[in-house]
N, C-alpha and C positions, 0 to 999 in steps of 0.2 A: 575442390581447391584446397590446397594445404599451404599454410604460411609457417615456415620454420625459422625460428629465431637463431638457432645455432648455425645454420648454413646461410642465413640471410637470403633465402630463396622462396619464391612462390611457385608451387607446382600445380598445374591445371590438367586434369584428365578431361579431354575434349569429348564431345558427343560422338566423334568418329573413332574413339578409343585411343587416339594418339595422345602423347603426353608432352606438354609444353612446360619448360622450366624458365622462369624469368627472375632477374635480380629483384630483391625486395627494395622498393623505393621509399619506404617509410620506416624509420628506425623505431624499435621498441624503447620506451622510456626506461631508464636504469632502474626505477623503482617498480616496474611492472613484474608481476609474478608469472605471466604467461610465457610459455616456451613454444608451444605448437597450437595452431588453430586450424581446424578442418571444417569446411562447409560443404555439405552434401545436398544439392538441390533435389535430387530424386527422393531422398529421405526427409527433406525439409527439416533438417536438423543441423545443429552446430555443436562441435566438440572441441574442447580445450584440454591441453596438458600443461600443468604448471611446472615451474623450475624444480619443485620438490617431487615431481612425478605423480601428482594427484590428477585424476580425470574428472572432467565436468562436461555434462551434456545439457543441451537446451532445445526445447521445442521452438519452432518458428511459425509465424502466421503464414497462411497460404493465400496467394492472390485470388480474389474473386470469391473467397469463402469467409465465413464469420471469424472474428478474431478471438472467439471464446469457445473453441471446440472441446468442451468438457467431457462429452461422451458419457454422461451419467456419473462422472466422478464428483463426490462431494468436495466442497472447498472448505478448508480449515485454516483460519487465520490465527497465527501465533503471536503472542506478546514476546518481547525480547527475552524475558526470563525463561520462556519455554523453548525458544530457539537455543538458548544457552544450555538447557537440559538435554536437548537433542545432541548438541555438539559434545557435551561431556559424556553422554552415553556412548558415543562413537570413540572418543579419544581418551577418556578417563572415566569409565563407568563407575568406578568405586566412589566417585564424588557425587553421584546422583542418589540422594536419599529422600524418602524411604525407598525400599526395593520396589514397591508398587509403582512409584513414579518412574523409576528406571525401566521397568517392564513395559509401562505404557509408552515411554519414549521409544523403546526398541520396536514395539509393535507399529507405531506411527512411522518410524523410519523405514521399516520393511514395506509398508503399504505405499509410501511415497516412491520408493525405489521400484516397486512393481507397477507404478503408475495407476494405482487404485484410488488415490486421493490427490488433491491439488493443494499445495502449501505456498501461497503467493508471497512474493517479495514486495515490500513497500519502501517508499523513500524514508520512512521513519526507521526501518530496519537498517538501511544503509547509514544513516546519520548516527544511530546509536552504536553500530558496530565499528565504524571508522574512527570513532573517538577513543577507543580502547588504546591504552598506552603499552600494554603488555603485547609485544609483537607476536609471540607464539600463540597466545590465547586468541588474539584478534584474528590471526590467520585461520585457526581451527574453526572459530565461530563463523567467519566469513565463508570459508570453504563449505561448511555444512549448509549454510543458507543458500548459496548459489547452486550447490549440487542438488538439494532437495526441492528448491523452488522451480528449477528446470526451465527457466524462461518466463514463468507466470508472474504476473504483477497485479497489485491492486492499484486502481486508478487514483491519482492525486485527490485527496478529500476536498480540496478547494474546487476542483473541477466538478466533482460529484455534487457538492452542495449547490454550486452555481447552476448546474443543469436542473436540479430539482426546483429551484426558484424560477428559473426561466420557463420550465415546463408548466408550472402552476400559473404563471402570468399569461402565457400563450393560451392556455385552456380558458382562463377567465375572460380575456379581452379579445381573443381572436377565434375562439371556439375550435381550436386545432389541438391535435395530440402529437407530441414530438416522439420520435423513435428513441427509445432508451439505449444508450451505448452500453456495451458490456463493461462492467466495472471490475470484474476479475477477468483478466485478458492477457493475450499475447501481443496486443497492439504495441508497436514501437513507442518507447518513451512515455507510456501512459502513466507510469509511477510519478513522473515529475510534471506531466501535462503542460499547461500553458505557462508554468513558471519558467520553462526553458527559454521562451521568447514571446514577445508581444506580436511578432510578425509571423505570417504563415511560412511553412517550410520552403526553402529555396528549391525550385525545380532544377534538376540536373539536366542541362540541355542535351538532347539526343538520346536519352535513356527512356525505355518503355516504362509504363506504370509497374509492370512486374519487377523490373530491375530497381525502380525507385523503392518499392516496398522491401525488396531483399536488402538493399543498402541500409535503409532505415532500421530494419530488424537486426542486421548484423552489428551496426554501430550501437544500437540500444543495449543488446545483450553483452557485447564485448565491453562497452563502457561501464556497465554495472559491475561486471566481474572484475575488470581491471581496477576499478575504484575500490571495491570491497577488499581485494587482496593486495592492495598497495603496501609497499614495504614500510610506509610511514603513516602514523595516525593523522587524522584530520580533526582538530578540536571543534566542539560545538560551543558557540557563544551563548552565554546566559541571557535571559530575557527579564531583567529586573523590573523594567517599566510595566510589562504585562502582569507579572506576579503582583506587583504593588497595586495595580489597578483592580485586579480581581479580589485580592485580599482586602483592600479598602472597602469594596462594595459589600463583601460578606460580613465584615466587621460592622459596617454601618447598618446593614439589615438586621443583624443580631441585636442591635441596640434600639431598634424601632418597636414601639408598642402597637403592632399591627396583627391582624388575623393572618392565618396561613394563606388564605385566598388573596388578601391584599398584598402579602409579600410576594406571592407568585406573580401578580400583576406587575410589581416593581421589577422583578427579575426579567419579565418579558420586555419591559421598556429598556432595561440594561442590555439585554440580548439583541434587540433590534438596533440599538445605537451602535453596539460593537460589530454588528454584521452589516452595517449600512453600505460599506464599500462594495462588498460582494453582491449585495442586493441591487445596488446601482449598476454594477457591471452586467448582472443578469437582465435587468430591465432594458439596458441599451442593446444587448444581444437579442432580446425578444422584440425590439421595436415598440416598446411600451412608453408612452409619453409620461412626463413628470406628473401630469394631472392624474393619469390612470394609476400611476404608482402610488400617489397619495391616497387615492380611493382604496387601493388594495391594502395598504398598510392600516387604514382605519377600519375597513369593513371585513376584509377577507383573510388577512395574513394569519390570524390565529388559527382559523379552521384549516387553511391550506398547509401551514407548517406542520400541524399535528399529523397530517397525512403523509408528509415527506418521509421516506424510509430512513434516511440518514440524519437530516437536519432536525426532523421532529424528535428523534431519539436523543440527539445532542442537546436540544433545548430542555427536554425533560430531565436528562441527567444533570444539566446545569442547575435546574431547580433543586434536585436532590443535594448537590454540593453547596449551593448558596444558602439553602434552608438549614443546613447543619452549622450551628454557631462554632463548632469545634474544627471546622475545615481549615486546614493550613495549606495554602497554595504553594506548589513547588514549580521549578523551571520546566519540568517535563510534563506537567499536568495537562496543558493544552494539547500537546502532541498526542499523549495517550488518549485523551478524551475524543479528539477528532478522528483518530485512526480507528479506535476500537468501536466507536459508534458507526462508522462507515462499514467496518467489517461485520458487525452484528446485523447491519441492514442488508448487506449484499453477499456475504459468505453464508455457508450453511451452518458453520459453527465457529466460535471465536473463543480463544483462551486468553485470559488477561490477569492483571494484578488484582488481588483479592478485594480491596476496598472499592475499586472502580467497577468490578464485576457485580458487587453487591448493589451499587447504585444503578447499574444498568438493568439488573434484574427487577428492581423496583420500578424503574422507568418503563420497561417493557410491559410489566403488569398493569401499570397505570394507563398505558396506551392501548391495552387490550391485545398485545402482540405475544406470540409464543416466545418462551425464553430459550435462547440458543447460545448463551455465554457461560463459560466454565472457569473455575478458579485454578484447576490443576489438570495436568494431562491425564492423570488416572481417572478423573471424572468422565473422560471421553471413552473409556475402554468399552462400556456396553455398546456404544455406537460403532466403534472401530471393529469389534468382534463380529459384527454382522456383514462387514464388507468382504 
């Protein structure tokens, strides 16, 4: 099936090899950068051409199969600064310095294009990219991300964290083990997860489950690409209340005459209070009573959270930041912390901002976990050269 903006037509190659041409019943938004969309069910792939002539391809999930067909490919999660390095390496290589960083970016780009690595897109990447006000640079960055991520996403960290809590509660009080969903995935809309709606997806009357999945996958990929390449920026609203709350606690803790261990206990209380809403949601989803939840918080939460891949790392990194009296909280700190701890937990490698990576390295060592976070693309080269 091909949708052509220029001709306002939808062309369908039928299974009997005949071609049907229909008028396009849905208009493209004036700010959309998409010119042509082609969906190939046999190849299970989606292809786009932009108004500027750039090509974008995406893998799609297959009905009845797992949503994360990695086929042995390592997953590498990139911070926004590193996606920016990849975009510059393609469109303005002279701006990527030092040369070793540019060479590392070029190597990673070639591996992604050869489908030897997976570079997932996250909702954080979308938000950070869409706010850029330089239209040309925003387009180049967005184009690089949607081309090289090729339909792969990291699940919404709130969904990941809530599953980890729910899984621990079910194990404690019901003696059951929940199936872990793929957190690096082709599953439609996973990057925004339950934030999209509090209601289950509406069933489309008369469509088979296969068609339902195809429609969801198409809208998920197209929506992300169209949003990223939109002609107009989308500003991000600051979060002054959140920054003030966290900065106030850090400053208060710095002024307390307490041992490091006592300060850690105070951070745990602050963390639990700040996470109470998602813990309550997880408890409701797990069918755990308020009384059982109270028991868990008092007796088991510390041990169980330590074992949680993402939330345990998040809490330990939070310790590192709050224990440093020089920490100055910024608007993007919560997003960076949530997404990079999820990436470190579920991707094979993650590249991030220098100070946060330093904190995550310490957190992983304290938890007895292997270190898989890097400050620069060039630090990944020994890994990439083996692929």
